[in-house]
Backbone as CSV, one residue per row, in Angstrom:
resi,resn,N_x,N_y,N_z,CA_x,CA_y,CA_z,C_x,C_y,C_z
1,UNK,-14.867,13.290,-7.212,-15.091,12.437,-8.353,-14.690,13.191,-9.615
2,UNK,-13.955,12.544,-10.470,-13.548,13.159,-11.720,-14.662,13.022,-12.737
3,UNK,-14.809,14.042,-13.546,-15.810,14.001,-14.604,-15.107,14.279,-15.907
4,UNK,-15.246,13.396,-16.858,-14.588,13.635,-18.134,-15.489,14.501,-19.006
5,UNK,-14.895,15.352,-19.831,-15.688,16.183,-20.715,-16.416,15.335,-21.738
6,UNK,-17.613,15.752,-22.087,-18.394,15.055,-23.093,-18.289,15.831,-24.397
7,UNK,-18.258,15.116,-25.491,-18.194,15.761,-26.794,-16.895,16.511,-26.984
8,UNK,-16.995,17.657,-27.601,-15.807,18.433,-27.910,-15.597,19.594,-26.968
9,UNK,-15.881,19.432,-25.692,-15.749,20.525,-24.736,-14.298,20.998,-24.666
10,UNK,-14.117,22.298,-24.734,-12.778,22.868,-24.640,-12.279,22.778,-23.206
11,UNK,-10.953,22.793,-23.040,-10.344,22.655,-21.710,-10.829,23.742,-20.766
12,UNK,-10.917,24.982,-21.231,-11.355,26.085,-20.365,-12.792,25.869,-19.931
13,UNK,-13.651,25.416,-20.859,-15.044,25.148,-20.509,-15.127,24.034,-19.470
14,UNK,-14.311,22.995,-19.616,-14.321,21.879,-18.682,-13.877,22.322,-17.298
15,UNK,-12.817,23.131,-17.229,-12.282,23.565,-15.945,-13.288,24.392,-15.154
16,UNK,-14.095,25.188,-15.838,-15.019,26.084,-15.140,-16.434,25.526,-15.068
17,UNK,-16.663,24.359,-15.629,-18.012,23.803,-15.714,-18.714,23.732,-14.360
18,UNK,-18.056,23.225,-13.331,-18.739,23.031,-12.050,-19.120,24.348,-11.402
19,UNK,-18.377,25.425,-11.659,-18.727,26.713,-11.069,-19.980,27.302,-11.703
20,UNK,-20.374,26.799,-12.857,-21.544,27.320,-13.545,-22.732,26.361,-13.480
21,UNK,-22.604,25.295,-12.749,-23.695,24.338,-12.583,-24.446,24.697,-11.301
22,UNK,-25.670,25.225,-11.427,-26.406,25.685,-10.249,-26.648,24.619,-9.184
23,UNK,-26.545,23.351,-9.535,-26.784,22.296,-8.546,-25.503,21.802,-7.889
24,UNK,-24.375,22.272,-8.339,-23.106,21.880,-7.740,-22.887,22.702,-6.471
25,UNK,-22.544,22.053,-5.359,-22.286,22.798,-4.118,-21.214,23.870,-4.276
26,UNK,-20.227,23.631,-5.131,-19.206,24.645,-5.362,-19.825,25.911,-5.951
27,UNK,-20.780,25.724,-6.840,-21.458,26.875,-7.449,-22.207,27.672,-6.378
28,UNK,-22.884,26.975,-5.503,-23.645,27.649,-4.448,-22.723,28.438,-3.521
29,UNK,-21.612,27.828,-3.144,-20.637,28.519,-2.287,-20.086,29.735,-3.017
30,UNK,-19.736,29.543,-4.275,-19.172,30.613,-5.093,-20.138,31.798,-5.198
31,UNK,-21.390,31.504,-5.521,-22.376,32.577,-5.725,-22.713,33.275,-4.407
32,UNK,-22.803,32.544,-3.323,-23.091,33.158,-2.019,-21.954,34.087,-1.604
33,UNK,-20.720,33.638,-1.806,-19.564,34.469,-1.483,-19.546,35.714,-2.359
34,UNK,-19.807,35.546,-3.643,-19.849,36.687,-4.557,-20.912,37.693,-4.127
35,UNK,-22.076,37.185,-3.755,-23.164,38.072,-3.322,-22.796,38.873,-2.086
36,UNK,-22.164,38.224,-1.140,-21.772,38.926,0.081,-20.690,39.976,-0.198
37,UNK,-19.726,39.633,-1.041,-18.638,40.561,-1.324,-19.051,41.698,-2.266
38,UNK,-20.037,41.443,-3.112,-20.483,42.458,-4.074,-21.419,43.484,-3.440
39,UNK,-21.868,43.223,-2.250,-22.788,44.136,-1.576,-22.117,45.491,-1.352
40,UNK,-22.887,46.546,-1.573,-22.375,47.915,-1.376,-22.138,48.210,0.109
41,UNK,-22.855,47.528,0.945,-22.775,47.774,2.382,-21.534,47.115,2.987
42,UNK,-21.114,47.635,4.099,-20.032,47.016,4.855,-20.534,45.679,5.387
43,UNK,-19.680,44.679,5.334,-20.076,43.367,5.837,-20.230,43.412,7.355
44,UNK,-21.291,42.801,7.819,-21.464,42.679,9.260,-20.532,41.574,9.747
45,UNK,-20.404,41.478,11.035,-19.561,40.425,11.603,-20.092,39.047,11.206
46,UNK,-21.423,38.913,11.195,-22.038,37.636,10.818,-21.776,37.319,9.341
47,UNK,-21.891,38.321,8.462,-21.641,38.107,7.044,-20.168,37.768,6.789
48,UNK,-19.288,38.449,7.486,-17.869,38.147,7.353,-17.591,36.712,7.784
49,UNK,-18.227,36.281,8.864,-18.081,34.898,9.321,-18.616,33.936,8.258
50,UNK,-19.741,34.295,7.611,-20.308,33.453,6.555,-19.325,33.312,5.391
51,UNK,-18.735,34.423,4.978,-17.781,34.385,3.873,-16.600,33.496,4.237
52,UNK,-16.068,33.672,5.424,-14.932,32.844,5.850,-15.323,31.367,5.892
53,UNK,-16.503,31.064,6.389,-16.959,29.674,6.449,-17.148,29.092,5.050
54,UNK,-17.723,29.889,4.152,-17.934,29.424,2.785,-16.606,29.172,2.081
55,UNK,-15.663,30.080,2.258,-14.354,29.909,1.629,-13.619,28.706,2.215
56,UNK,-13.763,28.489,3.504,-13.146,27.317,4.124,-13.748,26.044,3.533
57,UNK,-15.078,26.033,3.379,-15.746,24.864,2.798,-15.274,24.647,1.356
58,UNK,-15.100,25.725,0.616,-14.627,25.623,-0.760,-13.205,25.071,-0.799
59,UNK,-12.355,25.554,0.086,-10.977,25.049,0.160,-10.954,23.562,0.501
60,UNK,-11.789,23.148,1.432,-11.861,21.730,1.801,-12.317,20.887,0.617
61,UNK,-13.344,21.358,-0.065,-13.888,20.621,-1.213,-12.842,20.501,-2.317
62,UNK,-12.160,21.609,-2.605,-11.130,21.568,-3.637,-9.955,20.694,-3.216
63,UNK,-9.650,20.683,-1.927,-8.590,19.811,-1.426,-8.920,18.356,-1.657
64,UNK,-10.180,17.990,-1.430,-10.596,16.605,-1.667,-10.504,16.275,-3.150
65,UNK,-10.929,17.221,-3.991,-10.844,16.986,-5.430,-9.384,16.848,-5.860
66,UNK,-8.508,17.665,-5.296,-7.089,17.601,-5.641,-6.501,16.246,-5.256
67,UNK,-6.912,15.720,-4.105,-6.435,14.399,-3.686,-6.915,13.322,-4.654
68,UNK,-8.163,13.426,-5.103,-8.698,12.456,-6.051,-7.939,12.521,-7.377
69,UNK,-7.665,13.738,-7.840,-6.943,13.902,-9.095,-5.522,13.368,-8.958
70,UNK,-4.883,13.648,-7.842,-3.520,13.162,-7.612,-3.490,11.639,-7.594
71,UNK,-4.462,11.027,-6.930,-4.548,9.570,-6.869,-4.740,8.996,-8.272
72,UNK,-5.683,9.568,-9.036,-5.958,9.076,-10.384,-4.734,9.262,-11.278
73,UNK,-4.050,10.387,-11.122,-2.857,10.649,-11.930,-1.776,9.605,-11.647
74,UNK,-1.570,9.279,-10.377,-0.536,8.288,-10.053,-0.900,6.915,-10.625
75,UNK,-2.181,6.574,-10.581,-2.616,5.295,-11.154,-2.417,5.288,-12.666
76,UNK,-2.768,6.393,-13.320,-2.595,6.472,-14.766,-1.124,6.427,-15.168
77,UNK,-0.269,7.059,-14.386,1.167,6.998,-14.669,1.693,5.572,-14.533
78,UNK,1.224,4.861,-13.520,1.623,3.454,-13.327,1.145,2.616,-14.502
79,UNK,-0.103,2.826,-14.921,-0.652,2.098,-16.060,0.124,2.427,-17.339
80,UNK,0.460,3.686,-17.516,1.250,4.108,-18.668,2.604,3.403,-18.689
81,UNK,3.232,3.320,-17.518,4.538,2.654,-17.422,4.418,1.179,-17.784
82,UNK,3.353,0.537,-17.359,3.154,-0.883,-17.670,2.960,-1.072,-19.167
83,UNK,2.099,-0.257,-19.745,1.765,-0.412,-21.160,2.954,-0.093,-22.061
84,UNK,3.759,0.878,-21.675,4.883,1.266,-22.537,6.153,0.476,-22.257
85,UNK,6.123,-0.424,-21.276,7.339,-1.160,-20.920,7.778,-2.133,-22.007
86,UNK,6.808,-2.715,-22.713,7.171,-3.627,-23.798,5.940,-3.907,-24.648
87,UNK,6.201,-4.448,-25.825,5.100,-4.823,-26.708,4.463,-6.136,-26.289
88,UNK,5.231,-6.965,-25.605,4.755,-8.276,-25.189,4.623,-8.289,-23.668
89,UNK,3.445,-7.905,-23.180,3.229,-7.806,-21.729,3.113,-9.195,-21.111
90,UNK,3.768,-9.359,-19.962,3.643,-10.603,-19.209,2.258,-10.650,-18.560
91,UNK,1.891,-11.830,-18.128,0.575,-12.024,-17.505,0.410,-11.168,-16.253
92,UNK,1.465,-11.087,-15.425,1.367,-10.284,-14.202,1.229,-8.800,-14.523
93,UNK,1.859,-8.334,-15.622,1.709,-6.934,-16.025,0.289,-6.656,-16.509
94,UNK,-0.252,-7.598,-17.267,-1.637,-7.450,-17.736,-2.607,-7.415,-16.548
95,UNK,-2.386,-8.303,-15.593,-3.249,-8.355,-14.401,-3.160,-7.056,-13.606
96,UNK,-1.949,-6.563,-13.449,-1.754,-5.306,-12.721,-2.446,-4.157,-13.452
97,UNK,-2.301,-4.116,-14.762,-2.958,-3.081,-15.561,-4.468,-3.147,-15.440
98,UNK,-5.025,-4.347,-15.462,-6.471,-4.514,-15.318,-6.950,-4.099,-13.929
99,UNK,-6.154,-4.401,-12.898,-6.509,-3.978,-11.534,-6.545,-2.447,-11.440
100,UNK,-5.555,-1.817,-12.053,-5.512,-0.350,-12.047,-6.741,0.209,-12.755
101,UNK,-7.092,-0.359,-13.909,-8.291,0.094,-14.621,-9.546,-0.089,-13.763
102,UNK,-9.638,-1.223,-13.077,-10.787,-1.467,-12.195,-10.853,-0.424,-11.079
103,UNK,-9.692,-0.120,-10.489,-9.654,0.889,-9.424,-10.093,2.252,-9.952
104,UNK,-9.593,2.613,-11.123,-9.960,3.903,-11.710,-11.455,3.954,-12.026
105,UNK,-11.983,2.884,-12.583,-13.410,2.841,-12.894,-14.256,2.906,-11.638
106,UNK,-13.762,2.304,-10.565,-14.525,2.283,-9.322,-14.568,3.625,-8.597
107,UNK,-13.557,4.447,-8.808,-13.487,5.713,-8.072,-13.653,6.952,-8.926
108,UNK,-13.744,6.795,-10.219,-13.895,7.941,-11.116,-14.969,7.654,-12.151
109,UNK,-15.177,8.580,-13.026,-16.187,8.406,-14.085,-15.554,8.059,-15.417
110,UNK,-14.409,7.368,-15.400,-13.793,6.967,-16.667,-14.622,5.890,-17.296
């Protein structure tokens, strides 16, 4: 799910926001991995397996987010093309644009 920045949040703050939210699963995976890797001791086989599992889960989660962003981007590009095609939009163009907006609203936090 996409989350739009609220207020005047800077781009860097927005990009890293989820990693600093203690209730976000990405944050939990991130902190657990950091804790295991920061340990002075050699990782046990079980700890190494945990790190690999956590990183795999993080990769999967980011992959899903990337797919959502790609989908939203393609919809926004289509909407942009419709809106910039002419000053006098035909009824079918308006309907298509509204459908795209509905789809975006239904799957994102726009």
